[in-house]
C-alpha positions as CSV (number, residue, x, y, z in Angstrom):
1,M,9.2,15.5,25.2
2,L,10.9,18.9,25.5
3,Y,14.4,20.1,24.8
4,T,16.3,23.4,25.0
5,N,17.6,25.1,21.9
6,E,19.4,28.4,22.4
7,N,17.5,29.1,25.6
8,K,14.1,28.4,24.0
9,L,11.9,25.5,25.1
10,E,10.6,23.6,22.1
11,A,8.2,20.7,21.9
12,I,9.2,17.7,19.8
13,I,6.2,16.0,18.3
14,M,6.3,12.4,17.1
15,L,4.0,11.3,14.3
16,K,1.4,8.9,15.7
17,K,-0.7,6.2,14.0
18,D,-4.0,8.0,14.7
19,M,-2.8,11.2,13.0
20,L,-4.4,12.1,9.6
21,L,-1.9,11.7,6.8
22,I,-2.3,15.3,5.8
23,D,-1.5,16.5,9.4
24,A,1.7,14.4,9.4
25,F,2.8,16.3,6.3
26,R,1.8,19.6,7.9
27,T,3.8,19.0,11.1
28,E,6.3,21.8,11.5
29,G,9.9,20.9,10.7
30,V,9.4,17.5,9.0
31,N,11.2,16.5,5.9
32,I,8.2,16.2,3.6
33,E,10.2,14.9,0.6
34,A,11.7,12.1,2.6
35,M,8.3,11.2,4.1
36,A,6.8,11.1,0.6
37,E,9.7,8.8,-0.7
38,T,9.2,6.5,2.3
39,L,5.5,6.2,1.6
40,A,6.2,5.6,-2.1
41,G,8.5,2.8,-1.0
42,F,5.4,1.2,0.6
43,G,3.5,1.6,-2.7
44,M,1.6,4.7,-1.4
45,H,1.4,8.1,-3.1
46,C,-0.3,10.0,-0.3
47,L,0.6,13.5,-1.3
48,G,-1.6,13.2,-4.4
49,C,-4.3,11.2,-2.8
50,S,-7.6,12.8,-1.7
51,L,-8.0,10.2,1.1
52,S,-4.9,11.6,2.9
53,H,-7.2,14.4,4.2
54,G,-9.5,12.0,6.0
55,E,-7.5,8.8,6.6
56,T,-5.1,8.2,9.5
57,I,-1.7,6.8,9.0
58,E,-2.8,3.5,10.5
59,Q,-5.9,3.3,8.2
60,A,-3.8,4.0,5.2
61,A,-1.2,1.4,6.2
62,R,-3.8,-1.3,6.7
63,A,-5.5,-0.4,3.4
64,H,-2.2,-1.0,1.7
65,G,-1.4,-4.2,3.6
66,V,1.4,-2.6,5.6
67,D,2.2,-3.0,9.3
68,P,1.2,0.3,10.8
69,D,4.0,0.1,13.4
70,L,6.6,-0.4,10.6
71,M,5.2,2.5,8.7
72,I,5.1,4.9,11.6
73,N,8.6,4.1,12.6
74,A,9.8,4.6,9.0
75,L,7.9,7.9,8.7
76,N,9.3,9.3,12.0
77,E,12.8,8.4,10.8
78,A,12.2,10.0,7.4
79,A,10.6,13.1,9.0
80,G,13.7,13.5,11.1
81,L,11.8,13.1,14.4
82,K,13.2,11.2,17.3
83,E,12.1,10.4,20.8
């Protein structure tokens, strides 16, 4: 999806279930602190976990017994990303 901001065309990226956790945190413009708090609410402490470099959001969700769709929606909201 694209939008115009002060005559500049910018792409809006949504976090996806197949993204590595570390890439989600590296996405430009996201609210990292809110994302970390959201994950902590699911019992996950991904910023300090070495698996975040090789595990997708979906894999992490399933490993912690969390519905991946619920998690990705919560992360996108926390990150400040909207469709």
